[in-house]
Each structure stands twice: as C-alpha cells, then as structure tokens.
N, C-alpha and C positions, 0 to 999 in steps of 0.2 A: 508376475507383473514387473515392470522394471520401475526404478523410482521416478525416471523420466515420464513414464506412463501416469505415475498418481500424482508426483510433484509439477508438472508441467515441464517445460523449456523455455530457453532465453532464445528468440528470434528475431534477429534485426534490430538489438537494441530492447526487447520488450521481453518480460515474463508473460507467458501465456498459459494461464491454469482452466483446464476443461472441468466441466460440472454439469450433473444433471439435474433437473427440477425435480423431486421428490412429491409424494402428498402430503408429508410434514412440512413441506415449504409454502402451501398455496392456503387460500382462504377457501369458503365453499362453491365458489364461482371457478375455483381451480387457478386463479391469477396468484402470483408470487406475493405475499404480505411484504409490504416496504423494507421493514427491519431486516429481513433476512438477507437482502442484499447487503447491508453491513457485515453479516458472518461471512458471505461469500467473499468479500473483499478482505477479511480477515484470513480466511484459511488460503486463499491467494499470497498474502503477503509473509505467511507463516510457509508456504511451501515456495516461495520465492528464495527465502533465505535458506531453505533446505538444498535447494539447486544450487545456490551459489556456495555451498559448502559450509553455511555458516547456520548449522539448526538453531532454532530459539531454545531447543532445552539444552544445548550444550553451552549457549551463551549465558543463559540463567545460572546452569549447574557451574561453569567456568570462571566467568567474570561478575557474576550476581548481578547480571543486566537485564534489563527487561523494556519493551516499549509499551507506551501508551497513548492511545489518541487524545491529542491537545486540541485538535481541530477538524472537523469535516464537512465539507459541503458535499450536496448530491443534487443531483439534478435528475430527475426520473422522468423519463421521454416516451417509453412504451413499456407494457408489461411483457413478462415472462409468464409461461402456462407450463402446466403439470406436463412432465415428459419433455420439455424443451432440454435440448443440448446447448448449454452456454459455455463461454469461456471469459475468463477474468483477464484483463491485459494490465499489467503494472509496469509502469515508464515513468519519464521523467524526474528522476529522482536528485534531489537537490541536497546537499548537506550542509548543516550549520554544526556548531561545536557540539552541541547536547540534544540535537534534533534533528530529522529529515523529512523532507515533504516528499509526496509521492502523487502521482495520478494512476488514478483506476478506472477501466471503462468496462462495463458488463456487455458482452456482444452474444447476437444470436446471428450465427453467420456473418453476414457483412451489415447486420442491423444493430445501430448503437441503442442499447435500452436504459441503462444509468450511466453517467459521469460522476465518478468523484475526485476530490481534492483534499488529500489529508495532510497533516503534521502529525508527526510521532514523536513524541518525546523519550528519551533513554535516559532511564530511571535506574538508579542503582538501590542499594541498601537502604532502608529505610525510606523507599519513594522519593528520594532526592535526585534531582538532575545528575546525569554523568554524561563524559564526552565520550562522543561514539569511538568505540576501539580502532586501532589502524587496522587490524585484520579484516574488521567489516566495513571501514571504507574501502581497502582494495577490493574487498570482494563484489561490490557495489558499482563499479566503475562501468561494467558494460551497460548498465542503466542511466549512467547519469546525463543527465538534462545536460543539453550543452558542452558534451565534453567533460563537465563537471568544473567549469571556469566560472564561480559566483554566480552575481545576478541574481540570485532566486528572487529578491524581493521585488525586482522590478516583474520578472518572470511571472510571478505569482499575484502580482498587483498587491502588494503590501508594503507597509512602512515600518523600518528599523525602530522599535520603540523604546531604545535605549539612548535616544538622543538627550542631552540637556533640556532644561525647562525654560532656559533663556534663548534657545534656538527654535526658529521659527522651523514647524514642521513640515 
C-alpha cells in the first residue's frame, strides 16, 4: 500500500484524506458519534503534513514543535453511518506567525456532512507559542488560502485582538 493511499493526496489545492466508518465510531443506531469527526479531522491534518513531506513526528523530534487546537467551529449538517466511505478535505490554510487556520470538510461522495474551521497554535518546548518554521510554511504553499496573501482576519470573520485599548475595535 502506497503512502498516497494511506495519507491521502493533494488535489486542486485541497488535501483529500479517505476513511471508512467502523463500528467503534458509531452509537447504537449506527450513526457516527459527533466527537469522532474531530478525530477524523485530526488524522487528516496529520496525514496532510506527511503528504507535504513534514511528518508531525519529525517536526516534534527535530524542532520540538507540535500543534494544539486553539479554536474549532463545527457545523454538523448530516450524519455518517456505519461502513460509509468518507473523505476529509483540508484547505483554506492561512498562516500567522505562530499559528495557522484551516478549513476542513467531511464528505460522503458529493455530500457535505460536517464543516469545520480551526485555528492551530504552534507550540515549542514548555508549551509556549513558537513561530511556524520556514520549511513548514514552504510545504503548506499548495494549500494556502488566496495564494497566501494575508487577509486571514477578514476571510475568517475575526478581529486582531492586539489593538491598543484606546483604539476603536
């Protein structure tokens, strides 16, 4: 089995990660338990890094860096069921100094099941914020939102929280 088969692939600026729903993922009605979509998204992000040539384990061992989910918004639109073949699409990456934003969508064929928007903080030793390494920034280029040209706050509907107190928000 090739790494592409298990890690997914980059298709048109989107990382596509395939997975199957197993019995362990479902409740007694055969419906995927909501928290498992977060696990699917985590696996997809890990495999995205591997596909881009920056395995998470190597990042941890080499640079002492890891990611922590700082924010997650999820819209659960339709349920997945036992034995469904799903895909997690990761795209819309926007970079900050020590974090990144990503859009993730869980699909069943052409049907959107769950939409997520996440902010991931890059952490170094002691759990302190750390700058995203240049190699990671370069590797993420194929998935950057709007060609990587800033504007993440507007695109994600957030405000920069570092303004001075005497400024109008």
